[in-house]
C-alpha positions, 0 to 999 in steps of 0.5 A: 282441773279447774281453778275457780277464782284463780286465772290460768295465768296465776296458776301457771306462775305459781307452778313455775315459782320456787316451791321452797318459798313459803308463799309459793307453798301457800299459793299452791295450797290455796289454789288446790283448795279453792281458798280466795286471795281475799280470805287469805289477805284478810287472815294475814292482814295484808293487801290482795296484791301482796298475796299475789306477789307471795303466790308467784314468788315475787316477794316474801312474807315478813317473819311474823307472817311466815310463822303464821303461814307455816301454822296455817299450812300445818307445818 
């Protein structure tokens, strides 16, 4: 399986992170669907570094973003 646009290190960190976290769920979805970090950062109006932090569970989105992420993921 290839993950164009995502490093092996990021994919491994996402897989090791707590799937209960909405940012990690978003990361899994984006990796599986080859959605770029840049596109997601623009959509949620945050930096690319913030998106990377969400994807690996290092930080959590603010409540306004959580609702948007749930809607984006179809939850």
